[in-house]
ROLUMLO-835703 format. One line per field, with one value per residue: residue in three letters; x, y, z of N, C-alpha, C in turn. Coordinates in Angstrom, 2 decimals. Layout:
r: [Ala,...]
n_u: [X,...]
n_v: [Y,...]
n_w: [Z,...]
ca_u: [X,...]
ca_v: [Y,...]
ca_w: [Z,...]
c_u: [X,...]
c_v: [Y,...]
c_w: [Z,...]
REM end
This chain:
r: [Met,Ser,Thr,Ser,Thr,Gln,Ala,Arg,Pro,Ala,Ala,Pro,Thr,Gln,Gln,Thr,Ala,Lys,Ala,Gly,Ala,Arg,Ser,Ser,Pro,Leu,Ala,Trp,Leu,Thr,Leu,Pro,Ala,Leu,Val,Phe,Phe,Leu,Val,Phe,Ala,Val,Val,Pro,Leu,Val,Gly,Val,Leu,Ile,Leu,Ser,Phe,Ala,Asn,Trp,Asp,Gly,Ile,Gly,Ala,Ile,Gly,Ala,Ala,Gly,Met,Gly,Asn,Trp,Thr,Ser,Val,Leu,Ala,Asp,Pro,Glu,Leu,Tyr,Asn,Ala,Leu,Gly,Leu,Thr,Phe,Met,Ile,Met,Ile,Ala,Ser,Trp,Leu,Val,Gln,Thr,Pro,Ile,Ser,Leu,Leu,Leu,Gly,Val,Phe,Thr,Ala,Gly,Ser,Gln,Lys,Tyr,Arg,Ala,Ala,Leu,Ala,Val,Leu,Tyr,Phe,Leu,Pro,Leu,Leu,Leu,Ser,Ser,Ala,Ala,Val,Ala,Ile,Ala,Phe,Lys,Ala,Leu,Leu,Asp,Pro,Asn,Phe,Gly,Leu,Ala,Met,Gly,Leu,Gly,Leu,Pro,Phe,Leu,Ala,Gln,Asp,Trp,Leu,Gly,Val,Pro,Gln,Leu,Ala,Leu,Gly,Leu,Val,Ile,Phe,Val,Ile,Ala,Trp,Gln,Phe,Val,Pro,Phe,His,Thr,Leu,Ile,Tyr,Gln,Gly,Gly,Val,Arg,Gln,Ile,Pro,Lys,Ser,Leu,Tyr,Glu,Ala,Ala,Gln,Ile,Asp,Gly,Ala,Gly,Thr,Ile,Lys,Gln,Phe,Phe,His,Ile,Thr,Leu,Pro,Gln,Leu,Lys,Tyr,Thr,Ile,Ile,Thr,Ser,Ser,Thr,Leu,Met,Val,Val,Gly,Ser,Leu,Thr,Tyr,Phe,Asp,Leu,Ile,Phe,Val,Leu,Thr,Gly,Gly,Gly,Pro,Gly,Asn,Ser,Thr,Arg,Ile,Leu,Ala,Leu,Asp,Met,Tyr,Leu,Arg,Gly,Phe,Arg,Ala,Asn,Leu,Met,Gly,Pro,Ala,Ser,Val,Ile,Ala,Val,Ile,Leu,Val,Val,Ile,Gly,Leu,Ala,Leu,Ala,Leu,Phe,Leu,Gln,Arg,Leu,Gly,Gly,Lys,Asp,Lys,Gln,Gly,Ser,Gln,Leu,Glu,Gly,Met]
n_u: [61.53,58.78,57.77,58.24,56.76,54.12,53.88,53.64,50.97,49.95,50.73,49.22,46.78,47.31,47.93,45.46,43.92,45.14,44.57,41.79,41.53,42.52,40.67,38.29,37.95,37.54,35.18,33.40,33.22,31.40,29.00,27.56,26.72,25.11,23.09,22.03,21.04,19.08,17.30,16.52,15.84,15.02,13.08,11.17,10.36,9.14,7.06,5.60,4.82,3.09,1.14,0.04,-1.88,-3.85,-6.37,-6.13,-6.24,-4.20,-4.45,-6.44,-7.45,-5.88,-7.07,-7.79,-7.57,-7.20,-6.85,-7.99,-6.97,-4.92,-6.39,-8.10,-6.26,-4.73,-6.73,-7.25,-7.28,-5.71,-3.37,-1.93,-1.62,0.08,2.21,3.00,3.79,5.91,7.80,8.13,9.32,11.58,12.93,13.24,14.76,17.08,17.97,18.53,20.27,22.47,24.21,24.96,26.13,28.17,29.80,30.48,31.82,34.07,35.21,35.75,37.61,40.09,43.37,43.70,43.61,41.43,39.40,39.03,37.99,35.59,34.40,33.72,31.64,29.82,29.06,27.57,24.66,24.36,24.53,22.13,18.84,16.16,13.62,14.21,15.28,13.01,11.27,12.72,12.82,10.11,9.46,11.12,10.10,7.59,4.94,4.13,5.70,8.28,11.34,10.56,9.18,11.03,13.39,12.42,11.66,9.72,9.18,9.45,7.26,5.07,2.54,3.94,3.47,0.84,0.09,-0.12,1.90,3.99,4.50,5.38,7.68,9.13,9.56,11.29,13.46,14.27,14.95,17.14,18.85,19.47,20.62,22.54,25.17,25.93,26.21,28.10,30.30,30.73,31.45,33.70,35.51,35.72,36.94,39.41,40.64,41.44,44.26,46.84,48.54,47.10,45.89,48.16,49.29,47.30,47.48,49.99,49.36,47.89,45.26,42.56,40.94,38.18,38.05,39.54,37.81,35.56,36.70,38.35,37.74,34.87,34.56,36.16,34.73,32.64,31.63,31.32,29.34,27.22,26.92,26.26,23.91,22.30,21.97,20.69,18.34,17.01,16.88,15.09,12.65,12.05,11.52,10.02,9.80,10.68,8.86,6.48,6.63,7.05,5.00,2.93,1.81,0.18,-0.57,-3.88,-3.49,-1.04,1.63,1.73,3.44,4.42,5.57,4.58,1.87,1.58,2.07,-0.08,-2.30,-1.85,-1.40,-3.06,-5.55,-5.78,-5.44,-3.78,-3.35,-3.74,-1.72,0.53,0.56,1.35,3.88,5.17,5.10,6.80,9.23,9.63,9.82,12.10,14.11,14.04,14.83,17.39,18.72,18.55,20.08,22.55,23.16,23.76,26.37,27.77,29.02,31.28,31.30,33.11,35.08,37.81,37.83,39.71,39.71,40.31,43.03]
n_v: [-6.72,-7.21,-4.70,-4.19,-6.24,-5.56,-3.27,-3.95,-4.58,-2.06,-0.99,-2.01,-0.80,1.91,2.03,1.29,3.43,5.49,4.64,4.81,7.55,8.42,7.35,8.59,11.25,10.44,9.05,11.11,12.20,10.69,11.57,13.69,12.19,10.30,11.92,12.94,10.56,9.87,12.05,12.15,9.55,7.71,9.22,10.04,7.43,6.49,8.34,7.60,5.05,5.67,7.10,5.04,4.02,5.86,8.21,10.33,12.93,14.33,17.04,18.01,17.49,14.97,11.81,9.05,5.68,3.12,-0.34,-0.25,0.72,-1.12,-3.50,-3.01,-2.58,-4.97,-6.69,-5.99,-6.88,-5.56,-4.89,-7.30,-7.84,-5.71,-6.38,-8.85,-8.02,-6.39,-8.21,-9.77,-7.99,-7.47,-9.99,-10.56,-8.35,-8.78,-11.20,-10.37,-8.14,-8.96,-11.04,-9.57,-7.16,-8.29,-9.59,-7.36,-5.89,-7.51,-7.38,-4.58,-4.24,-4.72,-3.60,-2.41,0.35,0.79,-0.47,1.17,3.40,2.36,1.80,4.32,4.98,3.00,3.85,6.12,6.16,6.45,9.12,10.23,11.14,9.13,9.93,11.38,9.33,7.69,9.39,9.67,7.01,6.59,8.34,7.39,4.84,5.28,4.30,5.79,8.09,7.48,5.54,3.52,4.65,6.59,5.17,3.23,0.65,-1.92,-3.84,-2.49,-0.95,-1.15,-1.29,-0.52,0.44,-0.08,-2.71,-5.14,-7.21,-6.38,-3.84,-4.45,-5.92,-3.93,-2.14,-3.65,-3.87,-1.17,-0.50,-2.22,-1.18,1.32,0.83,-1.19,-0.13,0.95,-1.32,-2.63,-1.02,-1.63,-4.36,-4.13,-2.81,-4.86,-6.96,-5.87,-5.99,-8.56,-10.57,-10.67,-12.77,-15.09,-15.61,-15.89,-18.18,-19.98,-19.94,-21.11,-23.65,-24.40,-23.55,-22.17,-19.12,-19.29,-21.25,-19.92,-17.83,-19.11,-20.52,-18.83,-16.00,-15.76,-17.14,-15.41,-13.09,-13.30,-11.81,-9.38,-9.91,-10.45,-7.95,-6.32,-7.62,-7.17,-4.35,-4.20,-5.74,-4.63,-2.01,-2.30,-2.10,0.53,1.56,3.95,6.60,6.15,4.21,5.57,7.78,6.49,4.48,5.02,3.13,1.63,-0.46,-0.55,-2.08,-3.23,-2.59,-1.53,-1.25,-1.77,0.62,2.58,2.14,2.94,5.71,6.49,5.90,7.61,10.28,10.65,9.53,10.61,9.16,8.86,7.19,4.35,4.46,4.82,2.39,0.69,1.76,1.00,-1.76,-1.97,-1.18,-3.23,-5.48,-4.74,-4.67,-7.35,-8.72,-7.65,-8.53,-11.28,-11.66,-10.76,-12.72,-14.80,-14.42,-15.66,-16.20,-14.67,-11.63,-9.64,-10.83,-11.44,-11.17,-12.75,-15.29,-17.84,-18.07]
n_w: [22.11,22.56,22.15,19.41,18.34,19.00,17.51,14.85,13.77,13.34,10.93,8.58,9.23,9.03,6.30,5.22,6.05,4.62,2.02,2.09,2.41,-0.01,-1.81,-1.15,-2.32,-4.98,-4.70,-4.20,-6.70,-8.04,-7.18,-8.66,-10.91,-9.66,-8.57,-10.94,-12.06,-10.18,-10.37,-13.07,-13.75,-11.63,-10.17,-12.27,-12.97,-10.64,-10.56,-12.87,-12.11,-10.01,-11.43,-12.87,-11.28,-11.26,-12.44,-15.13,-17.48,-18.53,-18.30,-16.46,-13.02,-10.98,-10.26,-8.08,-9.15,-8.40,-8.96,-11.41,-13.91,-14.46,-14.60,-16.82,-18.90,-18.96,-19.71,-22.26,-25.62,-27.47,-26.21,-26.08,-28.74,-29.44,-27.79,-28.85,-31.44,-30.73,-29.65,-31.92,-33.76,-32.27,-32.15,-34.90,-35.70,-34.23,-35.36,-37.94,-37.70,-36.08,-37.37,-39.68,-38.70,-37.17,-39.10,-40.67,-38.72,-38.22,-40.74,-41.12,-39.14,-40.09,-41.21,-43.66,-45.94,-47.64,-46.31,-44.13,-45.42,-46.39,-43.96,-43.02,-44.77,-44.05,-41.53,-41.85,-41.63,-38.86,-38.35,-38.90,-37.86,-36.48,-37.31,-39.65,-41.23,-41.50,-42.92,-45.30,-46.36,-46.62,-48.66,-50.73,-51.25,-52.16,-54.20,-56.40,-56.77,-56.06,-56.00,-57.72,-59.91,-60.70,-61.39,-62.98,-61.98,-61.69,-59.66,-57.32,-57.18,-55.19,-52.66,-50.07,-47.50,-47.11,-47.00,-44.54,-44.05,-45.71,-44.67,-42.06,-42.62,-43.91,-41.81,-40.16,-41.91,-42.25,-39.62,-39.24,-41.20,-40.16,-37.60,-37.76,-38.36,-35.83,-34.13,-35.62,-35.15,-32.45,-32.59,-34.18,-32.47,-30.54,-32.00,-32.59,-30.15,-29.82,-29.46,-31.89,-31.87,-31.44,-33.90,-35.45,-34.36,-35.05,-37.83,-38.18,-37.38,-39.51,-39.87,-41.66,-42.90,-42.34,-40.30,-38.36,-37.82,-36.65,-34.52,-33.13,-33.38,-32.90,-30.29,-28.72,-28.84,-27.12,-24.84,-26.07,-27.95,-26.22,-25.00,-27.23,-28.03,-25.82,-25.87,-28.32,-28.06,-25.79,-26.68,-28.78,-27.63,-27.61,-30.09,-31.29,-32.55,-35.20,-36.23,-35.78,-37.51,-39.95,-40.39,-38.62,-37.01,-38.55,-41.49,-40.22,-37.19,-37.52,-37.12,-34.63,-32.00,-28.51,-27.43,-29.18,-28.83,-26.19,-26.46,-28.15,-26.56,-24.39,-25.40,-27.56,-26.95,-24.48,-22.10,-19.57,-17.39,-18.22,-20.19,-18.60,-17.32,-19.40,-19.80,-17.42,-17.79,-19.99,-18.83,-16.96,-18.65,-20.13,-18.10,-17.27,-19.59,-19.96,-17.63,-18.03,-20.40,-19.50,-17.64,-19.27,-19.80,-17.80,-14.43,-13.91,-14.56,-15.03,-16.36,-18.61,-22.17,-23.18,-22.14,-22.92,-23.15]
ca_u: [60.79,57.34,57.38,58.20,55.66,52.88,53.83,53.45,49.60,49.56,51.06,48.07,45.74,47.69,47.79,44.03,43.44,45.62,43.81,40.46,41.62,42.71,39.47,37.15,37.68,36.98,33.79,32.59,33.03,30.23,27.78,26.74,26.08,24.06,21.99,21.43,20.27,17.90,16.37,16.00,15.50,14.26,11.89,10.13,9.84,8.20,5.87,4.83,4.20,1.95,0.10,-0.63,-3.01,-4.63,-7.08,-5.66,-6.31,-3.05,-4.72,-7.23,-7.01,-5.54,-7.92,-7.40,-8.24,-6.96,-6.36,-8.82,-6.15,-4.24,-7.39,-8.58,-5.17,-4.39,-7.84,-7.40,-6.55,-4.77,-2.09,-1.22,-1.22,1.26,3.29,3.47,4.52,7.17,8.74,8.40,10.31,12.80,13.62,13.62,15.84,18.30,18.42,19.05,21.36,23.65,25.21,25.47,27.04,29.34,30.67,31.02,32.78,35.30,35.79,36.28,38.69,41.36,44.22,43.78,43.05,40.11,38.43,38.74,37.10,34.27,33.83,33.10,30.36,28.91,28.63,26.79,23.30,24.37,24.46,20.77,17.83,15.19,12.54,14.70,15.38,11.65,10.76,13.44,12.35,8.70,9.45,11.77,9.28,6.26,4.74,3.82,6.71,9.54,12.35,9.91,8.92,12.23,14.36,11.72,11.78,8.33,9.03,9.38,5.98,4.12,2.02,4.75,2.92,-0.58,-0.10,0.45,3.14,5.04,4.82,6.17,9.01,9.81,10.00,12.46,14.56,14.74,15.62,18.45,19.67,19.93,21.35,23.66,26.46,26.27,26.70,29.34,31.35,31.00,32.19,35.01,36.35,35.99,37.88,40.74,41.23,41.92,45.70,47.19,49.29,46.18,45.74,49.46,49.42,46.35,48.04,51.07,48.71,47.22,43.85,42.21,40.21,36.89,38.31,39.95,36.63,34.68,37.40,39.07,37.02,33.58,34.70,36.73,33.74,31.49,31.07,30.92,28.05,26.20,26.69,25.54,22.56,21.54,21.59,19.79,17.04,16.36,16.60,13.94,11.44,11.86,11.38,8.78,9.80,10.81,7.60,5.44,6.73,7.02,3.72,1.91,1.20,-0.66,-2.01,-4.62,-2.60,-0.03,2.95,1.51,4.18,4.07,5.95,3.63,0.58,1.64,1.92,-1.42,-3.24,-1.62,-1.45,-4.15,-6.79,-5.71,-5.57,-2.44,-3.27,-3.40,-0.41,1.54,0.62,2.19,5.25,5.71,5.32,8.01,10.40,9.81,10.31,13.48,14.99,14.09,15.64,18.78,19.28,18.67,21.21,23.79,23.43,24.36,27.81,28.38,29.14,32.38,30.90,34.26,36.09,38.39,37.42,40.83,39.65,40.84,44.49]
ca_v: [-7.67,-7.01,-3.41,-4.33,-7.13,-4.82,-2.17,-4.44,-4.47,-0.68,-0.63,-2.17,0.16,3.19,1.91,1.31,4.81,6.29,4.23,5.39,9.00,8.65,6.98,9.43,12.26,9.79,8.72,12.32,12.49,9.94,12.18,14.30,11.15,9.71,12.89,12.96,9.33,9.93,13.08,11.91,8.14,7.11,10.04,9.83,6.07,6.44,9.09,6.77,3.96,6.26,7.43,3.83,3.76,7.11,8.69,11.67,13.18,15.13,18.47,18.25,16.95,13.55,11.08,7.67,4.67,1.80,-1.32,-0.18,0.85,-2.39,-4.49,-2.72,-2.77,-6.39,-7.39,-5.44,-7.68,-4.71,-4.95,-8.52,-7.66,-4.85,-7.13,-9.83,-7.31,-5.92,-9.34,-10.20,-7.06,-7.66,-11.21,-10.42,-7.38,-9.41,-12.19,-9.68,-7.22,-9.57,-11.58,-8.53,-6.27,-9.08,-9.76,-6.06,-5.52,-8.26,-6.86,-3.23,-4.24,-4.85,-2.40,-1.88,1.70,0.77,-0.87,2.37,4.24,1.73,1.93,5.64,4.90,2.16,4.54,7.32,6.17,6.86,10.57,10.64,10.84,8.12,10.59,11.69,8.06,7.26,10.26,9.36,5.73,6.75,8.99,6.53,3.67,5.68,3.61,6.72,9.13,7.05,4.92,2.67,5.46,7.29,4.26,2.25,-0.66,-2.29,-4.63,-1.57,-0.24,-1.86,-0.49,-1.00,0.85,-0.37,-4.14,-5.42,-7.98,-5.55,-2.76,-5.01,-6.22,-2.66,-1.61,-4.42,-3.51,0.19,-0.56,-2.83,-0.26,2.43,0.47,-2.09,0.56,1.09,-2.60,-2.89,-0.31,-2.40,-5.57,-3.71,-2.62,-6.15,-7.73,-5.26,-6.33,-9.94,-10.57,-11.24,-14.01,-16.22,-15.89,-16.36,-19.57,-20.77,-20.06,-22.09,-24.97,-24.68,-23.14,-21.15,-17.95,-19.69,-21.90,-18.89,-17.06,-19.88,-21.06,-17.77,-14.72,-15.88,-17.36,-14.24,-12.02,-13.75,-10.71,-8.34,-10.32,-10.27,-6.51,-5.85,-8.18,-6.48,-3.04,-4.39,-6.26,-3.62,-0.85,-2.55,-1.71,1.98,1.97,4.72,7.69,5.63,3.58,6.59,8.58,5.63,3.80,5.47,1.96,0.94,-0.35,-1.11,-2.10,-4.23,-2.18,-0.78,-1.90,-1.29,2.02,3.39,1.98,3.81,7.10,6.72,5.90,8.74,11.61,10.73,9.25,11.31,8.17,8.78,6.05,3.16,4.64,4.59,0.94,0.14,2.20,0.13,-3.07,-1.86,-1.15,-4.58,-6.36,-4.36,-5.13,-8.82,-9.14,-7.26,-9.45,-12.61,-11.67,-10.64,-14.02,-15.68,-14.22,-16.41,-15.55,-13.71,-10.59,-8.81,-11.67,-10.97,-11.92,-13.62,-16.33,-19.09,-18.05]
ca_w: [21.29,22.72,21.56,17.95,17.99,19.11,16.53,13.49,13.25,13.06,9.54,7.69,9.56,8.44,4.84,4.92,6.22,3.49,0.83,2.20,2.17,-1.45,-2.57,-0.82,-3.36,-6.16,-4.40,-4.35,-8.13,-8.52,-6.66,-9.71,-11.72,-8.85,-8.52,-12.28,-12.22,-9.32,-10.83,-14.41,-13.97,-10.54,-9.87,-13.29,-12.91,-9.52,-10.98,-13.81,-11.33,-9.29,-12.41,-13.35,-10.38,-11.19,-13.63,-15.51,-18.92,-18.91,-18.09,-15.26,-11.74,-10.93,-9.34,-7.81,-9.96,-7.84,-9.93,-12.61,-15.11,-14.71,-15.01,-18.17,-19.87,-19.06,-20.37,-23.61,-26.62,-28.19,-25.49,-26.44,-30.13,-29.42,-27.16,-29.84,-32.49,-30.15,-29.59,-33.28,-34.30,-31.49,-32.58,-36.30,-35.78,-33.73,-36.33,-39.12,-37.39,-35.45,-38.31,-40.59,-37.97,-36.77,-40.27,-41.03,-37.70,-38.48,-41.98,-40.94,-38.15,-40.79,-41.27,-45.01,-46.07,-48.28,-45.28,-43.34,-46.22,-46.38,-42.61,-42.94,-45.48,-43.28,-40.31,-42.18,-41.05,-37.47,-38.28,-39.22,-36.85,-36.88,-38.05,-40.99,-41.94,-41.83,-43.98,-46.54,-46.89,-46.99,-49.97,-51.72,-51.55,-52.64,-55.48,-57.48,-56.97,-55.48,-56.86,-58.73,-61.10,-61.12,-61.99,-63.81,-61.35,-61.38,-58.44,-56.19,-57.22,-54.35,-51.55,-48.96,-46.22,-47.10,-46.78,-43.21,-44.09,-46.31,-43.73,-40.97,-43.17,-44.17,-40.51,-39.75,-42.81,-41.95,-38.32,-39.45,-41.99,-39.32,-36.39,-38.02,-38.17,-34.40,-33.62,-36.34,-34.41,-31.23,-32.96,-34.67,-31.30,-29.91,-32.81,-32.49,-28.85,-29.84,-29.78,-33.20,-31.65,-31.57,-35.33,-35.96,-33.96,-35.85,-39.18,-38.11,-37.29,-40.78,-39.87,-42.64,-42.43,-41.79,-39.01,-37.42,-37.44,-35.76,-33.35,-32.41,-33.34,-32.21,-28.84,-28.06,-28.86,-26.31,-24.06,-27.01,-28.51,-25.18,-24.85,-28.41,-28.01,-24.78,-26.40,-29.45,-27.58,-24.94,-27.53,-29.64,-26.90,-27.71,-31.50,-31.38,-33.52,-36.55,-36.63,-35.76,-38.74,-41.13,-40.60,-37.69,-36.39,-39.52,-41.70,-39.09,-36.03,-37.86,-36.63,-33.39,-30.94,-27.18,-27.25,-29.94,-28.16,-25.01,-26.91,-28.67,-25.43,-23.51,-26.01,-28.52,-26.23,-23.18,-21.03,-19.00,-16.48,-18.99,-20.84,-17.57,-17.10,-20.47,-19.54,-16.38,-18.41,-20.81,-17.94,-16.39,-19.72,-20.44,-17.02,-17.28,-20.73,-19.71,-16.63,-18.65,-21.32,-18.73,-17.00,-20.28,-19.79,-16.72,-13.13,-13.93,-15.48,-15.31,-16.97,-19.85,-23.35,-23.50,-21.13,-23.44,-23.22]
c_u: [59.29,56.88,57.27,57.06,54.33,52.76,53.49,52.01,49.20,49.80,49.90,46.97,46.04,47.55,46.33,43.46,43.88,44.85,42.40,40.46,41.79,41.44,38.28,36.93,37.08,35.52,32.89,32.34,31.82,28.92,26.96,26.02,24.92,22.84,21.26,20.55,19.00,16.85,15.72,15.64,14.58,12.97,10.82,9.53,8.83,6.91,4.99,4.14,2.99,0.81,-0.62,-1.80,-3.91,-5.35,-6.62,-5.70,-5.16,-3.24,-5.37,-6.61,-6.77,-6.41,-7.46,-8.23,-8.07,-6.34,-7.14,-8.02,-5.48,-5.22,-7.83,-7.49,-4.84,-5.50,-8.04,-6.62,-5.51,-3.39,-1.29,-0.83,0.05,2.45,3.87,4.26,5.87,8.20,9.07,9.47,11.64,13.60,14.10,14.79,17.15,18.85,19.01,20.31,22.63,24.63,25.80,26.49,28.29,30.32,31.28,32.05,34.11,36.00,36.45,37.39,40.06,42.09,44.33,43.08,41.66,39.03,38.06,37.80,35.69,33.60,33.15,31.74,29.35,28.31,27.78,25.37,23.25,24.23,23.05,19.83,16.84,14.05,12.96,14.81,14.00,11.07,11.41,12.94,10.89,8.58,10.04,10.90,7.84,6.03,4.49,4.95,8.10,10.50,11.73,9.67,10.19,13.23,13.72,11.87,10.39,8.17,9.00,8.05,4.91,3.67,2.69,4.13,1.43,-0.90,0.59,1.79,4.29,5.46,5.70,7.58,9.81,10.34,11.27,13.67,15.13,15.46,17.03,19.37,20.24,20.86,22.45,25.01,26.88,26.85,27.96,30.51,31.72,31.84,33.58,35.98,36.70,37.01,39.29,41.40,41.74,43.39,45.97,47.95,48.39,46.01,47.05,49.68,48.50,46.86,49.17,50.51,47.94,45.76,43.62,41.40,38.90,37.07,38.73,38.75,35.79,35.38,38.17,38.19,35.72,33.73,35.25,35.76,32.51,30.84,30.64,29.55,26.94,25.89,25.89,24.10,21.69,21.07,20.55,18.39,16.30,16.01,15.40,12.63,11.12,11.77,10.05,8.81,9.87,9.50,6.48,5.46,6.53,5.63,2.60,1.20,0.38,0.14,-2.79,-3.78,-1.43,1.38,2.83,2.17,3.85,4.39,4.99,2.24,0.50,1.42,0.49,-2.47,-3.09,-1.88,-2.50,-5.50,-6.85,-5.98,-4.18,-2.28,-2.93,-2.06,0.72,1.66,1.52,3.65,5.91,5.99,6.58,9.27,10.68,10.36,11.76,14.46,15.14,14.97,17.12,19.44,19.49,19.89,22.53,24.15,24.02,25.87,28.51,28.49,30.21,32.08,32.06,35.38,36.57,37.88,38.55,40.88,40.24,42.34,45.09]
c_v: [-7.44,-5.72,-3.52,-5.22,-6.42,-3.74,-2.64,-4.29,-3.06,-0.30,-0.83,-1.16,1.52,3.16,1.94,2.71,5.69,5.95,4.80,6.88,9.31,8.38,7.89,10.56,11.66,9.43,9.93,12.66,11.77,10.59,12.89,13.28,10.50,10.62,12.94,11.74,9.37,10.88,12.68,10.45,7.62,7.89,9.90,8.43,5.90,7.19,8.31,5.64,4.47,6.56,6.20,3.43,4.99,7.36,10.11,11.80,14.04,16.62,18.72,17.64,15.45,12.89,9.64,6.70,3.27,0.87,-1.28,-0.10,-0.47,-3.46,-4.28,-2.96,-4.23,-7.21,-6.95,-6.30,-6.87,-4.73,-6.16,-8.52,-6.81,-5.58,-8.17,-9.18,-6.82,-7.04,-9.84,-9.31,-7.22,-8.86,-11.08,-9.44,-7.98,-10.41,-11.54,-8.89,-7.92,-10.16,-10.52,-7.64,-7.01,-9.23,-8.42,-5.59,-6.22,-7.71,-5.50,-3.16,-4.41,-3.53,-1.81,-0.53,1.69,0.33,0.32,3.30,3.67,1.85,3.27,5.63,4.07,2.91,5.77,7.30,6.58,8.36,11.09,10.29,9.81,8.73,10.90,10.42,7.58,8.09,9.93,8.06,5.81,7.39,8.09,5.37,4.02,5.07,4.55,7.71,8.73,6.45,4.09,3.44,6.13,6.41,3.21,0.84,-1.10,-3.03,-3.75,-0.84,-1.03,-0.94,-0.96,-0.69,0.55,-1.83,-4.51,-6.14,-7.15,-4.44,-3.26,-5.35,-4.97,-2.06,-2.32,-4.05,-2.14,0.23,-1.14,-1.87,0.85,1.99,-0.56,-1.37,0.70,-0.20,-3.05,-2.23,-1.06,-3.64,-5.23,-3.50,-3.92,-6.97,-7.18,-5.52,-7.77,-9.94,-11.25,-12.55,-15.24,-16.61,-16.41,-17.82,-20.47,-20.96,-21.08,-23.51,-25.32,-24.32,-22.03,-20.03,-18.34,-20.36,-20.89,-18.08,-17.81,-20.35,-20.01,-16.53,-14.83,-16.16,-16.13,-13.07,-12.36,-12.58,-9.56,-8.66,-10.12,-8.79,-5.96,-6.35,-7.50,-5.11,-3.16,-4.79,-5.23,-2.39,-1.05,-2.22,-0.24,2.46,2.70,5.71,7.18,5.05,4.61,7.41,7.71,5.06,4.33,4.33,1.14,0.08,-1.14,-0.96,-3.05,-3.85,-1.36,-1.52,-1.24,0.19,2.96,3.32,2.86,5.27,7.39,6.74,7.18,10.09,11.74,10.53,9.93,10.37,7.94,7.59,4.76,3.26,4.39,3.10,0.29,0.54,1.33,-1.26,-3.06,-1.88,-2.55,-5.54,-6.04,-4.83,-6.65,-9.32,-8.81,-8.20,-10.84,-12.68,-11.54,-11.95,-15.00,-15.55,-14.99,-15.60,-14.46,-12.64,-9.67,-9.62,-11.14,-11.79,-12.84,-14.81,-17.64,-19.16,-18.72]
c_w: [21.37,22.09,20.05,17.51,18.04,18.05,15.14,12.98,12.88,11.61,8.59,7.96,8.96,6.93,4.43,5.03,5.06,2.21,0.86,1.95,0.69,-2.23,-2.29,-1.82,-4.62,-5.94,-4.56,-5.81,-8.69,-8.08,-7.74,-10.58,-10.97,-8.76,-9.86,-12.49,-11.39,-9.89,-12.15,-14.69,-12.87,-10.28,-10.97,-13.26,-11.78,-9.88,-11.93,-13.07,-10.56,-10.25,-12.93,-12.47,-10.26,-12.51,-13.92,-17.02,-19.40,-18.66,-16.74,-14.01,-11.84,-9.87,-9.18,-8.64,-9.39,-8.87,-11.23,-13.88,-15.46,-15.19,-16.45,-19.22,-20.05,-19.70,-21.80,-24.61,-27.38,-27.52,-25.96,-27.92,-30.21,-28.82,-28.12,-30.95,-31.98,-30.12,-30.99,-33.92,-33.58,-31.99,-34.02,-36.45,-35.31,-34.75,-37.58,-38.79,-36.89,-36.45,-39.23,-39.87,-37.52,-37.93,-40.70,-40.00,-37.89,-39.72,-41.77,-39.89,-38.79,-40.90,-42.66,-45.12,-46.68,-47.29,-44.40,-44.09,-46.25,-45.02,-42.43,-43.62,-44.69,-42.10,-40.60,-41.60,-39.59,-37.30,-38.49,-38.07,-37.40,-37.68,-39.48,-41.84,-42.38,-42.96,-45.31,-47.16,-47.32,-48.36,-51.05,-52.16,-51.93,-54.02,-56.66,-57.78,-56.46,-56.48,-57.97,-60.02,-61.61,-61.84,-62.88,-63.28,-60.90,-60.06,-57.20,-56.11,-56.48,-53.22,-50.27,-47.60,-46.10,-46.88,-45.47,-43.25,-44.66,-45.36,-42.59,-41.44,-43.44,-42.87,-40.05,-40.61,-42.46,-40.60,-38.47,-40.20,-41.11,-38.21,-36.59,-37.87,-36.71,-33.84,-34.37,-35.63,-33.13,-31.55,-33.49,-33.52,-30.61,-30.67,-32.67,-31.14,-28.80,-30.24,-31.12,-33.05,-31.78,-33.04,-35.93,-35.59,-34.77,-37.28,-39.22,-38.06,-38.55,-40.84,-40.88,-42.03,-41.76,-40.42,-37.96,-36.92,-36.41,-34.48,-32.56,-32.25,-32.55,-30.71,-28.10,-28.01,-28.03,-25.59,-24.95,-27.62,-27.49,-24.99,-26.01,-28.41,-26.96,-25.26,-27.50,-28.98,-26.75,-25.75,-28.43,-28.95,-27.07,-29.16,-31.67,-32.53,-34.95,-37.05,-36.69,-37.04,-39.97,-41.39,-39.71,-36.98,-37.35,-40.48,-40.64,-37.83,-36.26,-37.42,-35.34,-32.23,-29.60,-26.98,-27.97,-29.31,-26.92,-25.40,-27.36,-27.56,-24.61,-24.15,-27.11,-27.83,-24.87,-22.01,-20.43,-18.05,-17.22,-19.71,-19.85,-17.24,-18.15,-20.28,-18.48,-16.94,-19.26,-19.95,-17.38,-17.44,-20.04,-19.38,-17.03,-18.43,-20.52,-18.71,-17.21,-19.57,-20.58,-18.05,-17.99,-20.32,-18.69,-15.46,-13.15,-14.95,-15.86,-15.98,-18.29,-21.01,-23.81,-22.55,-21.61,-23.47,-21.97]
REM end
């Protein structure tokens, strides 16, 4: 009896050892990803943080600047103008893209063949680079040689890139046109994960399409909406190439967002220190927004979207 009693605790230990032996090869598989992250994310970020306290024109020697770069940048009204424009484009883009991509995602999640054909057309902008999209819209909306003259549409013959309000609205429109397909794809996948039994039960109870959308589809897409919003909001901090090609930050500084301001300070004015300060600010804002949006999902971040079942 005593021998068998003493032998029992050894079984879990052996099972734990076997489980650890099995998981150790899998742990080694994460090493390349970890090295890649350290080399291409952590190291550059540390370098930018160091440069924010240094004087450097991008060519000559690097000298210490102390808090001078931070003081000058934080006292510059241009920074707050760029920050305000960044948040304005971020909020406007979210308000435009979210309902459109959500509705298109629900629509394209259907099994009809014509919806699959339309989905292919909706996703075409994803195949184009931001620079190509900016060049195309810049040519199409030219008041002298664009669609206004070609199709005889007088209301399009406006100086879209010369009036601050029109230029800002055009930027928001082009951003939505390019990135709505990406978020539509996310919502399409989320809708297809919702069990059909929920809709069948709702139909038996007499719920129509609109009630099903608000009482089944939207609640079940809670985590999908948070994921899409996180990508949309954080991604809006990096709208550089599209705005740089489309407006160059103009007219005046009406579309000079933080990412573009960082580029112009660093590579046009050769002020790598102040540009690095803005880069650090962008990283901090992006992390803060990402953490805030993830907290909206609740404590159970791994929870299923079928939590209501």
